[in-house]
C-alpha positions in Angstrom: 34.4 -10.7 35.1 35.5 -8.1 32.2 36.6 -11.6 30.3 32.7 -12.8 30.5 31.7 -9.3 29.5 33.8 -9.5 26.5 33.0 -12.8 25.0 29.0 -11.7 25.5 29.2 -8.9 23.6 31.5 -10.6 20.7 28.7 -13.4 21.0 25.6 -10.6 20.4 27.6 -9.2 18.3 28.2 -12.3 15.9 24.2 -13.1 16.5 23.3 -9.4 15.3 26.3 -9.9 12.1 24.6 -13.5 11.0 21.0 -12.0 11.1 22.1 -9.3 9.5 23.0 -11.0 6.3 20.5 -13.4 6.5 18.1 -10.4 6.0 20.8 -8.8 2.9 20.4 -12.7 1.4 16.9 -13.0 1.6 16.3 -9.6 0.1 18.8 -10.1 -2.8 17.1 -12.8 -3.4 13.8 -11.1 -4.1 15.5 -8.5 -5.8 17.1 -11.0 -8.2 13.4 -12.3 -9.1 10.8 -9.9 -9.2 10.6 -6.1 -10.3 9.4 -4.6 -7.4 11.4 -3.4 -4.5 11.4 -5.9 -2.1 10.0 -5.4 1.7 9.6 -8.2 3.4 7.8 -8.0 6.6 4.5 -8.9 8.0 2.0 -6.6 6.7 0.8 -3.9 9.2 -3.5 -4.8 9.6 -5.7 -2.5 10.5 -9.2 -2.5 11.2 -11.4 0.4 8.8 -14.5 0.5 6.8 -15.0 -0.5 3.4 -17.2 1.3 0.6 -20.4 -0.8 1.8 -19.8 0.6 5.3 -18.8 -2.9 6.5 -15.5 -3.4 8.6 -12.4 -4.2 6.3 -8.8 -5.4 7.6 -6.2 -8.0 5.3 -7.6 -11.0 7.4 -10.4 -11.1 4.6 -8.4 -11.7 2.2 -5.4 -13.8 3.4 -5.9 -16.2 0.2 -4.8 -13.5 -1.9 -2.6 -11.1 -3.0 -3.7 -7.6 -2.1 -2.5 -4.7 -3.7 -2.9 -1.4 -1.3 -2.9 2.6 -3.2 -3.5 5.2 -0.7 -5.3 8.3 -2.4 -7.8 10.2 -2.6 -11.0 11.2 -4.6 -10.7 14.8 -4.7 -6.8 13.9 -6.3 -6.1 15.9 -9.7 -3.7 13.4 -11.2 -1.4 10.7 -9.6 -4.0 8.7 -8.0 -6.8 8.2 -11.0 -3.5 7.6 -13.2 -2.6 5.0 -10.3 -5.9 3.3 -10.3 -6.0 3.4 -14.1 -2.1 1.8 -14.1 -3.7 -1.2 -11.2 -6.8 -1.6 -13.2 -4.4 -2.8 -16.2 -2.4 -4.8 -14.3 -5.8 -7.0 -13.7 -6.2 -6.8 -17.4 -2.8 -8.3 -17.8 -3.0 -10.5 -14.9 -6.3 -12.4 -17.0 -8.0 -15.0 -15.7 -5.4 -14.7 -12.3 -7.1 -11.4 -11.7 -9.4 -13.6 -9.5 -6.7 -14.3 -7.1 -6.0 -10.4 -6.2 -7.4 -7.6 -4.4 -7.1 -3.9 -5.0 -7.6 -1.5 -2.0 -7.6 2.0 -2.4 -7.1 3.3 0.9 -8.3 7.4 1.5 -6.0 10.1 3.0 -8.9 12.6 3.0 -11.4 10.6 5.1 -12.9 13.8 5.9 -14.4 14.3 2.5 -14.0 10.3 1.2 -17.1 8.4 3.2 -17.7 5.3 2.1 -20.5 6.7 -0.2 -18.4 9.1 -2.1 -15.8 6.1 -2.4 -18.3 3.7 -3.7 -19.3 6.3 -6.6 -15.3 6.3 -7.3 -13.4 3.3 -7.0 -15.7 1.1 -8.8 -15.3 3.5 -11.9 -12.0 2.5 -12.3 -12.6 -1.2 -12.0 -15.6 -3.3 -10.2 -13.7 -5.1 -7.9 -11.7 -2.6 -6.3 -12.6 -1.9 -2.9 -12.8 1.6 -1.1 -11.3 2.1 2.5 -11.9 4.6 5.1 -12.5 5.2 8.7 -11.8 7.4 11.7 -9.4 9.7 10.9 -7.0 8.7 13.9 -7.3 5.2 12.3 -6.2 6.3 9.2 -3.5 8.3 10.3 -2.3 5.3 12.4 -2.5 2.9 9.3 -0.7 5.1 7.0 1.8 5.3 9.5 2.0 1.8 10.0 2.7 1.7 6.3 5.3 4.7 6.5 3.0 6.8 4.0 3.5 10.2 4.7 0.1 12.5 4.3 0.1 16.4 4.5 -3.2 19.0 4.5 -2.5 21.9 2.3 -4.6 24.8 2.9 -8.2 25.4 1.0 -7.5 26.3 -2.9 -9.3 29.6 -3.5 -9.6 30.9 -7.0 -9.0 34.7 -7.6 -9.7 35.8 -4.3 -10.7 34.5 -1.1 -14.9 35.2 -1.6 -14.4 32.7 -4.8 -13.9 29.5 -2.5 -13.5 26.0 -4.3 -14.1 24.7 -1.2 -11.6 22.1 -1.6 -7.7 21.6 -0.3 -5.4 19.2 -2.0 -3.4 16.4 0.3 0.2 15.5 -0.4 0.9 11.7 0.0 3.1 9.2 -0.8 2.7 7.5 -3.8 3.2 4.1 -3.6 1.9 0.7 -4.2 2.1 -2.2 -1.4 2.5 -5.6 -2.5 0.6 -8.2 0.6 1.0 -12.0 -0.6 -1.4 -14.6 0.3 0.1 -15.2 3.6 -0.1 -11.6 5.0 3.4 -10.8 4.4 4.2 -7.6 3.0 6.5 -8.3 0.3 7.1 -6.3 -2.5 6.2 -2.2 -2.9 6.4 -0.2 -5.9 7.2 3.6 -5.8 6.0 5.9 -8.8 8.7 4.8 -10.8 8.2 2.0 -10.8 4.5 1.6 -11.5 4.8 -0.5 -14.4 1.9 -2.5 -15.2 3.0 -5.6 -17.3 6.2 -6.1 -14.3 3.5 -5.7 -11.6 1.6 -8.3 -13.2 4.4 -10.4 -13.8 5.7 -10.7 -10.1 1.7 -11.6 -9.1 1.8 -14.1 -11.1 5.1 -15.6 -10.3 4.3 -15.6 -7.0 0.8 -17.2 -7.4 3.1 -20.1 -8.6 4.9 -20.3 -5.8 
């Protein structure tokens, strides 16, 4: 009995070892070919609302490469800078840009209504789509992507009577790239947000 158990444990360890080796080799191949960080797994889908008030999920863009940015319209710095860089990516893609969709998913659904996103997101690029939804669905979607979101206390002026009626959010500043088959292939943390290199990755993906 002990011998059978030992053999089973050895077999299980071997299977796990081969699976781990395959995972490492696959990601090594991605790392060699692409500028972004490899993150190959099925992209978590979501059921949210776009800036026109229509239901939206990744299934709508299954024939396109999707770039997902998480942010909010009251962001004073990082979010607009990232959207500007993604617009530069689209410019660098030229006619290949029609095969790419950028989604800006809010981490602040309390303020970022569909109407608000519709006046904000297209300012950076008319083809970009703003995404919002109920707070609990936004929270779940962010969690599925490993995006950390922290809401800070409201910001005041010189005193509490000088109230700006706003607050700030801290969130993970990473752009996620989803392939045309719905696979989450690459991520671009803030230190890898280089438009020319991101565009190069996308062109290579579209050729495969």
